[in-house]
C-alpha positions as CSV (number, residue, x, y, z in Angstrom):
1,M,122.9,120.2,118.4
2,R,126.3,118.7,117.4
3,E,128.2,118.7,114.1
4,A,129.8,115.5,112.7
5,D,130.3,113.8,109.4
6,E,129.1,116.9,107.4
7,R,125.8,116.8,109.3
8,L,124.1,118.7,112.1
9,Y,122.5,116.3,114.6
10,G,119.7,117.2,117.0
11,R,116.0,116.9,117.6
12,G,114.1,118.7,114.9
13,T,117.2,119.6,112.8
14,A,115.5,118.2,109.7
15,D,111.9,118.7,110.7
16,M,112.1,121.7,110.6
17,K,114.5,123.8,112.6
18,G,117.0,123.9,109.8
19,F,114.7,125.9,107.7
20,I,113.7,128.2,110.6
21,A,117.4,128.9,111.4
22,I,118.1,129.9,107.8
23,A,115.0,132.1,107.6
24,L,115.9,133.9,110.9
25,A,119.5,134.4,109.8
26,Y,118.4,136.0,106.5
27,A,115.7,138.2,108.1
28,L,118.5,140.4,109.4
29,E,120.1,140.5,105.9
30,M,116.8,141.4,104.3
31,L,116.4,144.3,106.7
32,K,119.9,145.6,105.8
33,R,119.1,145.3,102.1
34,G,115.8,147.1,102.4
35,L,112.6,145.1,101.8
36,E,110.4,146.2,98.9
37,T,108.0,143.3,99.4
38,P,107.1,142.4,103.0
39,I,108.0,138.9,104.3
40,H,106.1,137.4,107.2
41,L,107.7,134.6,109.3
42,A,105.0,132.4,110.8
43,F,106.1,130.1,113.7
44,S,103.5,127.6,114.9
45,Y,103.2,125.2,117.8
46,D,101.8,121.7,118.2
47,E,102.0,120.9,114.5
48,E,102.4,117.2,115.3
49,V,99.2,117.0,117.4
50,G,96.7,118.6,115.1
51,H,98.2,121.8,113.7
52,L,96.9,123.7,116.7
53,G,99.1,126.8,116.3
54,A,98.5,127.1,112.6
55,R,94.7,126.8,113.1
56,R,94.8,129.9,115.3
57,L,97.2,131.7,113.0
58,V,94.8,131.1,110.0
59,E,92.0,132.8,112.0
60,I,94.2,135.8,112.5
61,I,95.3,135.9,108.9
62,R,91.7,135.8,107.6
63,D,90.9,139.1,109.5
64,M,94.0,140.9,108.3
65,P,93.3,143.9,106.0
66,V,96.1,142.9,103.7
67,R,96.7,139.2,103.5
68,P,99.9,137.4,102.4
69,A,100.0,136.8,98.6
70,M,101.7,133.4,98.9
71,C,103.2,131.0,101.4
72,I,106.2,128.7,101.5
73,V,106.2,126.0,104.1
74,G,109.7,124.9,104.8
75,E,109.2,121.2,105.7
76,P,112.0,118.9,104.6
77,T,111.6,118.1,100.9
78,G,115.3,118.0,99.9
79,M,114.5,121.5,98.3
80,D,112.1,119.8,95.9
81,V,109.1,121.9,95.0
82,I,106.0,120.2,96.4
83,V,102.6,121.1,95.0
84,A,100.5,118.4,96.8
85,H,100.5,116.3,99.9
86,K,98.1,113.8,101.5
87,G,95.5,114.6,104.1
88,K,94.9,112.7,107.2
89,A,91.7,111.5,109.0
90,K,92.2,110.3,112.6
91,M,89.8,107.9,114.4
92,R,89.6,106.5,117.8
93,V,87.6,103.2,118.3
94,H,86.2,102.2,121.7
95,V,85.3,98.6,122.1
96,R,82.9,97.7,124.9
97,G,83.0,94.1,126.0
98,L,81.8,92.0,129.0
99,E,84.3,91.0,131.7
100,A,84.4,87.6,133.4
101,H,86.9,85.3,134.9
102,S,89.1,83.9,132.1
103,S,88.0,80.4,132.9
104,L,84.5,81.4,131.7
105,A,85.7,83.1,128.6
106,P,83.0,81.8,126.3
107,Q,80.4,83.5,128.5
108,A,82.1,86.9,128.2
109,V,82.8,89.4,125.3
110,N,86.6,89.9,124.9
111,A,87.0,93.5,123.9
112,I,90.6,93.0,122.8
113,E,89.8,90.1,120.5
114,Y,87.0,91.9,118.8
115,A,89.2,95.0,118.4
116,A,91.8,92.6,116.9
117,E,89.2,91.4,114.4
118,L,88.4,94.9,113.3
119,I,92.1,95.8,113.1
120,A,92.7,92.8,110.9
121,Y,90.0,94.0,108.6
122,I,91.6,97.4,108.5
123,K,94.9,95.8,107.5
124,G,93.1,93.9,104.7
125,M,91.7,97.2,103.4
126,A,95.2,98.7,103.4
127,R,96.5,95.8,101.4
128,R,93.5,96.2,98.9
129,I,94.2,99.9,98.5
130,E,97.9,99.2,97.9
131,K,97.0,96.7,95.2
132,E,94.0,98.4,93.6
133,G,94.4,102.1,94.2
134,P,93.3,104.7,93.4
135,F,96.8,105.9,92.4
136,D,98.6,109.2,91.7
137,D,102.0,108.5,90.2
138,K,103.3,112.0,91.1
139,F,103.3,111.0,94.8
140,D,106.3,109.3,96.4
141,L,103.9,106.8,97.9
142,T,101.2,106.6,95.1
143,H,98.2,105.4,97.1
144,S,96.2,106.2,100.3
145,T,97.3,104.3,103.4
146,I,95.6,103.1,106.6
147,Q,97.4,102.1,109.7
148,V,96.6,101.4,113.4
149,G,99.1,103.2,115.6
150,V,97.8,103.0,119.2
151,I,96.0,100.2,121.2
152,Q,95.2,99.8,124.9
153,G,93.2,97.3,126.8
154,G,93.1,94.7,129.6
155,V,94.1,94.7,133.2
156,S,95.1,91.1,134.0
157,L,95.6,87.9,132.1
158,N,93.0,86.0,134.1
159,I,90.2,88.6,133.4
160,V,88.4,88.7,130.1
161,P,88.8,92.4,129.1
162,N,85.7,94.5,129.0
163,S,87.4,97.5,127.2
164,C,89.8,98.2,124.4
165,V,90.6,101.4,122.6
166,F,92.7,101.8,119.5
167,E,93.4,104.6,117.0
168,F,93.9,104.5,113.3
169,E,94.7,107.0,110.6
170,I,94.0,107.3,106.9
171,R,96.5,109.3,105.0
172,H,94.7,109.9,101.8
173,L,95.4,111.3,98.3
174,P,93.8,114.7,97.9
175,D,91.1,113.3,95.6
176,D,90.4,110.2,97.7
177,D,87.5,110.5,100.2
178,P,88.6,109.2,103.7
179,S,85.0,109.2,104.9
180,A,84.2,106.3,102.6
181,Y,86.9,104.2,104.2
182,V,85.7,105.1,107.7
183,A,82.1,104.1,106.7
184,E,83.4,100.8,105.4
185,I,85.2,100.0,108.6
186,E,82.2,101.0,110.7
187,A,79.9,98.9,108.6
188,F,82.1,95.8,109.1
189,A,82.0,96.3,112.9
190,R,78.2,96.8,112.9
191,E,77.3,94.0,110.5
192,H,79.9,91.3,111.2
193,L,81.1,91.8,114.7
194,E,78.4,93.4,116.9
195,P,75.8,90.7,116.3
196,A,77.9,88.0,118.0
197,M,78.9,90.4,120.8
198,Q,75.4,91.6,121.5
199,A,74.0,88.0,121.5
200,I,75.9,87.7,124.8
201,D,75.2,91.2,126.1
202,P,73.3,93.9,124.2
203,R,75.4,96.7,125.9
204,T,78.5,95.6,124.1
205,G,79.7,97.1,120.8
206,F,81.8,99.7,119.1
207,T,81.9,103.5,119.3
208,F,83.8,105.5,116.6
209,E,85.2,108.9,117.6
210,D,86.6,111.4,115.0
211,I,89.7,112.8,116.6
212,G,90.6,115.3,113.9
213,T,91.7,115.8,110.3
214,N,94.7,117.4,108.6
215,L,93.9,118.9,105.3
216,S,95.6,117.8,102.1
217,L,97.4,120.2,99.8
218,N,96.7,120.3,96.0
219,I,97.7,123.4,94.2
220,D,97.6,123.9,90.5
221,P,101.2,123.7,89.2
222,G,100.5,126.7,87.0
223,E,100.0,129.0,89.9
224,D,102.5,131.9,90.3
225,I,103.8,130.7,93.6
226,V,104.9,127.4,92.0
227,A,106.8,129.3,89.2
228,L,108.4,131.6,91.8
229,V,109.6,128.7,94.0
230,K,111.0,126.8,91.0
231,R,112.9,130.0,90.1
232,L,114.2,130.3,93.7
233,T,115.4,126.7,93.7
234,G,116.7,126.6,90.2
235,R,114.3,123.7,89.4
236,N,111.8,123.1,86.6
237,D,110.1,120.1,88.1
238,H,107.6,119.5,91.0
239,G,106.4,116.6,93.1
240,K,104.0,115.4,95.7
241,V,104.6,113.8,99.1
242,A,102.9,111.4,101.5
243,F,103.6,113.3,104.7
244,G,101.4,116.1,105.8
245,T,102.1,119.8,106.6
246,E,100.2,122.9,107.6
247,A,100.1,124.0,103.9
248,G,96.6,122.7,103.4
249,L,95.3,125.0,106.1
250,F,96.9,128.1,104.6
251,M,95.4,127.1,101.2
252,E,92.0,125.9,102.2
253,R,91.2,128.0,105.3
254,A,93.0,131.3,104.5
255,G,93.0,131.2,100.7
256,I,96.7,131.7,100.4
257,P,98.5,129.9,97.5
258,T,101.0,127.6,99.2
259,V,103.8,125.2,98.3
260,V,106.1,123.1,100.4
261,C,109.9,123.4,100.0
262,G,112.6,123.1,102.5
263,P,116.0,121.6,103.3
264,G,116.5,118.1,104.7
265,H,114.7,114.9,104.1
266,I,111.6,113.5,105.9
267,A,113.4,110.1,106.2
268,Q,115.7,111.6,108.8
269,A,112.8,113.0,110.9
270,H,111.0,111.4,113.9
271,K,113.8,109.0,114.8
272,P,117.0,108.8,116.9
273,D,120.0,110.8,115.7
274,E,117.9,113.1,113.5
275,F,120.1,115.2,111.3
276,I,120.3,117.6,108.4
277,A,123.2,117.5,106.0
278,L,125.3,120.6,105.6
279,E,124.8,120.4,101.8
280,Q,121.1,120.8,102.5
281,I,121.7,123.8,104.7
282,A,123.7,125.3,101.8
283,K,120.9,124.7,99.4
284,G,118.5,126.4,101.8
285,E,120.8,129.4,102.1
286,D,121.0,129.6,98.3
287,F,117.2,129.6,98.2
288,M,116.9,132.3,100.8
289,Q,119.6,134.4,99.0
290,R,117.6,134.3,95.8
291,L,114.4,135.2,97.7
292,M,116.2,138.2,99.2
293,D,117.4,139.3,95.8
294,Y,113.7,139.0,94.6
295,V,112.1,141.1,97.5
296,C,114.8,143.6,98.4
297,G,116.3,146.7,96.9
298,D,120.0,147.4,96.4
299,A,120.6,149.3,99.6
């Protein structure tokens, strides 16, 4: 990490080591003050590849004789109080073609080209959803989104490729069903693409693989945890964000009322020269100071 221009630069400073550093620093202060209400610090691993650590943690929490009353996930929200975020459905599509010398392309089934046709359809769906909704105006991005993020296929330009694999994700509003979008995409492949492929070779086609889901968050703004976090931030408003967190797991799988609130901004995450502004660190410290006043005695 390095400090420059009133910022702290470094991998993960915004997402979300800034919050973790603040929490650890104040843990010692809370112990000195004397905790009257217990605070649990939950550190997870592999959040970016399927919330793997949090899933194991939720299993442990469910078996605890006394479970946490509430949870604050310190992802970067600019210290806004977030009561909802989108969920994510992740799919991998395998396209089976028929290889041939490229001079005989019409006699083969080009897996990349058929993948491209399906990807173009997915992009068309994304444009339709952006135009027609459904919408939730409380979100920073008010509609569900679909995007293709990974594609692989082909070995040489003079060989018609017999295989292509791509992955797409659906980041959906809490009340929007991603399975309906997946079903529409699969139906297009089955009804409009496979017949032409299988007219050349019946072994060709598409296979759809579910590679995981991230749960959405959608807590009632009237819950006690929301009122508490607003008090700790000095805010009266709340919002919703497009990015996902582990909050949905704690809510849905462990039954713990959860909100998202932390220093920094998601716009600075996942990019070169990631940073968190010192003024955001200061706001996070103010938040933790108020939390300490709330849960500690006067010792």
